[in-house]
Backbone as numpy.savetxt, mean C-alpha at the origin, in Angstrom:
# Nx Ny Nz CAx CAy CAz Cx Cy Cz
-10.67 -13.58 3.71 -11.46 -12.86 2.75 -12.89 -13.37 2.80
-13.69 -12.77 3.63 -15.04 -13.24 3.82 -16.03 -12.60 2.85
-15.63 -11.53 2.14 -16.54 -10.89 1.21 -16.62 -11.71 -0.08
-17.82 -11.88 -0.56 -18.01 -12.62 -1.81 -18.04 -11.64 -2.98
-17.52 -12.07 -4.10 -17.52 -11.23 -5.31 -18.91 -11.23 -5.93
-19.29 -10.10 -6.54 -20.57 -10.04 -7.25 -20.38 -10.55 -8.68
-21.38 -10.36 -9.54 -21.33 -10.88 -10.90 -20.18 -10.27 -11.72
-19.80 -9.03 -11.41 -18.73 -8.39 -12.17 -17.35 -8.83 -11.69
-17.30 -9.53 -10.56 -16.03 -9.99 -10.03 -15.44 -9.06 -9.00
-16.05 -7.90 -8.81 -15.54 -6.93 -7.83 -16.14 -7.23 -6.46
-15.37 -7.04 -5.46 -15.89 -7.20 -4.09 -16.76 -6.00 -3.76
-17.73 -6.14 -2.89 -18.62 -5.02 -2.57 -17.89 -3.78 -2.09
-16.84 -3.94 -1.29 -16.12 -2.77 -0.79 -15.41 -2.04 -1.92
-14.99 -2.75 -2.95 -14.33 -2.12 -4.09 -15.35 -1.51 -5.04
-16.47 -2.16 -5.22 -17.46 -1.70 -6.18 -18.12 -0.40 -5.72
-18.40 -0.26 -4.43 -19.11 0.90 -3.95 -18.17 2.06 -3.62
-16.92 1.78 -3.42 -15.97 2.82 -3.03 -15.23 3.33 -4.25
-15.24 4.65 -4.44 -14.53 5.25 -5.55 -13.11 5.64 -5.17
-12.69 5.29 -3.96 -11.37 5.68 -3.48 -10.29 4.79 -4.07
-9.13 5.38 -4.27 -7.98 4.60 -4.73 -7.44 3.78 -3.56
-6.94 2.62 -3.85 -6.37 1.77 -2.82 -4.93 2.14 -2.57
-4.48 1.91 -1.36 -3.10 2.19 -1.00 -2.18 1.08 -1.48
-0.89 1.30 -1.29 0.09 0.29 -1.67 0.88 -0.11 -0.43
1.20 -1.36 -0.34 2.02 -1.86 0.75 3.41 -2.16 0.21
4.40 -1.55 0.82 5.78 -1.78 0.40 6.54 -2.27 1.62
7.22 -3.38 1.49 7.96 -3.97 2.60 9.45 -3.78 2.34
10.12 -3.22 3.33 11.56 -2.98 3.23 12.27 -4.09 4.00
13.11 -4.83 3.30 13.77 -6.00 3.90 15.27 -5.73 3.99
15.84 -6.06 5.14 17.28 -5.95 5.34 17.74 -7.10 6.22
18.93 -7.54 6.02 19.44 -8.70 6.76 19.88 -8.37 8.18
20.14 -7.11 8.47 20.64 -6.76 9.80 20.15 -5.37 10.20
20.27 -5.09 11.47 19.94 -3.75 11.96 20.95 -2.75 11.42
20.48 -1.54 11.14 21.39 -0.50 10.70 21.73 -0.49 9.23
20.94 -1.19 8.40 21.24 -1.21 6.97 20.44 -0.16 6.19
19.60 0.62 6.88 18.91 1.74 6.23 17.46 1.52 5.86
16.80 0.52 6.45 15.40 0.26 6.11 14.50 1.45 6.47
14.60 1.92 7.69 13.76 3.04 8.14 14.11 4.30 7.39
15.38 4.57 7.18 15.81 5.75 6.45 15.23 5.76 5.04
15.32 4.64 4.36 14.80 4.52 2.99 13.28 4.69 2.97
12.59 4.11 3.96 11.14 4.22 4.05 10.73 5.68 4.23
11.44 6.42 5.10 11.12 7.82 5.32 11.41 8.68 4.09
12.50 8.39 3.40 12.81 9.12 2.17 11.72 8.93 1.11
11.29 7.69 0.94 10.26 7.41 -0.06 8.92 8.04 0.34
8.63 8.05 1.63 7.40 8.69 2.11 7.41 10.19 1.85
8.53 10.83 2.10 8.66 12.28 1.82 8.53 12.56 0.34
9.14 11.75 -0.49 9.06 11.93 -1.94 7.62 11.79 -2.43
6.91 10.82 -1.89 5.51 10.61 -2.28 4.64 11.77 -1.82
4.91 12.29 -0.63 4.15 13.43 -0.11 4.37 14.66 -0.98
5.61 14.90 -1.38 5.91 16.04 -2.26 5.29 15.88 -3.64
5.24 14.64 -4.14 4.68 14.38 -5.47 3.16 14.54 -5.48
2.55 14.42 -4.32 1.10 14.61 -4.23 0.35 13.39 -4.15
């Protein structure tokens, strides 16, 4: 994190950008074939439909 915060505490990229930030979701499974990719695709489709 090389960006320094300004007086308001916001980083320059956050202060000047009015865009919403994305979310990172990590799907964890103990073994192959437990449905990580399937669940990720289902949630992506649901989010796309929701707008």
